[in-house]
C-alpha distance (Angstrom), angle and dihedral (degrees) to the residues before:
residue distance angle dihedral
M1 . . .
S2 3.80 . .
L3 3.80 90.9 .
F4 3.80 89.9 55.7
V5 3.80 90.6 50.6
L6 3.79 91.5 48.9
E7 3.80 91.3 47.3
A8 3.81 90.7 49.7
I9 3.81 91.9 50.5
L10 3.79 91.4 48.9
W11 3.80 90.1 48.3
I12 3.82 93.0 49.4
F13 3.79 92.7 50.6
G14 3.80 91.1 44.2
I15 3.78 94.8 -122.4
R16 3.81 97.7 131.7
G17 3.77 116.2 91.1
H18 3.79 96.6 14.5
I19 3.80 94.3 123.4
P20 3.82 111.0 91.5
R21 3.78 115.7 -132.6
D22 3.80 135.3 -166.6
D23 3.80 97.5 25.7
G24 3.79 92.6 -38.8
F25 3.80 92.0 145.7
P26 3.79 115.0 105.3
Y27 3.81 116.4 -123.1
G28 3.78 95.2 -133.9
R29 3.75 143.1 0.0
G30 3.78 90.9 -101.6
S31 3.76 114.5 173.2
A32 3.78 98.2 -25.1
S33 3.76 110.8 160.7
L34 3.78 125.0 -132.4
A35 3.81 90.7 -114.6
A36 3.79 91.5 57.4
D37 3.82 90.6 50.5
S38 3.80 93.2 51.5
R39 3.82 95.3 55.2
P40 3.83 96.1 86.5
L41 3.80 90.4 47.4
M42 3.80 90.9 49.5
R43 3.81 90.7 48.6
L44 3.80 90.1 50.9
L45 3.80 91.5 49.2
I46 3.80 91.9 49.8
A47 3.81 90.9 48.4
A48 3.80 90.7 50.9
V49 3.80 92.9 48.9
I50 3.81 92.6 48.1
S51 3.80 90.9 48.5
I52 3.81 92.4 50.1
V53 3.81 91.4 47.9
L54 3.81 92.1 49.9
L55 3.81 91.9 48.4
A56 3.80 90.7 48.6
L57 3.81 91.0 50.3
A58 3.80 91.1 49.0
L59 3.81 90.8 50.6
W60 3.81 91.3 47.3
A61 3.81 91.0 49.9
A62 3.81 91.7 49.4
V63 3.81 92.6 50.4
W64 3.81 92.0 44.9
L65 3.79 91.1 50.2
A66 3.81 91.5 47.9
I67 3.81 91.0 51.6
Q68 3.80 91.4 48.5
L69 3.79 91.9 51.5
L70 3.82 93.9 51.6
């Protein structure tokens, strides 16, 4: 089951399939716009924020459960 969870997380963050194959690398930067260059950074920022939120919720749930069991 853990492989399915890992695959789902990679799919959500768009990490799978990012490696170009069979001469998929461009030969130069060409006329790439600034907005196109900032997409990976934005995706990384969103992934970091979602991870922090999920960890905070897990910590909150653990503390809440501990208080309820006391």
